[in-house]
C-alpha positions in Angstrom: 42.5 118.4 76.8 38.8 118.0 74.9 37.2 115.9 78.0 34.2 117.5 79.6 32.8 117.0 83.0 29.3 117.6 83.9 30.5 118.9 87.5 28.4 117.1 90.5 25.3 114.9 89.6 22.2 115.3 91.8 20.0 112.2 91.9 17.0 114.0 91.6 18.0 115.0 88.0 18.7 112.5 85.3 20.7 112.7 82.2 19.6 111.4 78.9 22.1 109.3 77.0 21.6 107.5 73.5 23.5 104.7 72.9 23.4 103.1 69.0 20.1 104.4 68.5 18.9 103.4 71.7 18.0 106.2 74.5 18.0 105.7 78.2 18.1 107.8 81.4 20.7 107.3 83.9 19.5 108.2 87.4 22.3 108.9 89.7 22.1 106.1 92.6 23.6 108.3 95.1 25.9 111.9 95.2 29.1 112.8 94.5 29.1 111.3 90.9 30.8 113.1 87.9 29.9 112.3 84.4 32.9 112.6 82.3 32.7 112.8 78.5 34.1 113.8 75.3 32.8 115.7 72.6 33.0 115.5 68.7 34.2 119.0 67.2 32.3 120.9 64.7 34.2 119.3 62.0 33.8 115.8 63.6 30.3 116.7 63.9 30.1 117.1 59.8 32.2 114.1 59.5 29.9 111.9 62.0 26.9 112.7 59.4 28.5 111.0 56.4 29.3 107.9 58.7 26.4 105.4 58.9 26.4 104.5 62.8 27.2 100.6 63.3 26.1 98.7 66.7 28.0 97.1 68.5 26.1 95.4 70.9 28.9 93.9 73.1 30.2 97.2 73.6 26.6 98.1 74.6 26.4 95.9 77.4 29.4 96.5 78.7 29.1 100.3 79.1 25.9 99.3 80.6 26.9 96.9 83.1 29.8 99.9 83.8 26.5 102.2 84.3 24.4 100.2 86.0 27.2 100.5 88.9 26.5 104.0 89.9 23.1 104.7 88.1 19.4 103.0 87.9 18.8 102.8 84.0 15.2 103.4 82.3 14.7 102.4 78.6 
């Protein structure tokens, strides 16, 4: 129930995405794409400020490989 969707993405409107401090611009390669994501609650946002992020390069590479199927990625 806490999943969000962007609605249908337009290839002319890229979206920004940040992973482990690395900012990416994702441009859809074709139409009919919907980006689903989860957002922290206000309490989760507050708790996240107390935790130092830990980079997980293996996860980042896997996520980027998944994005490359449907998005052009600019760093």
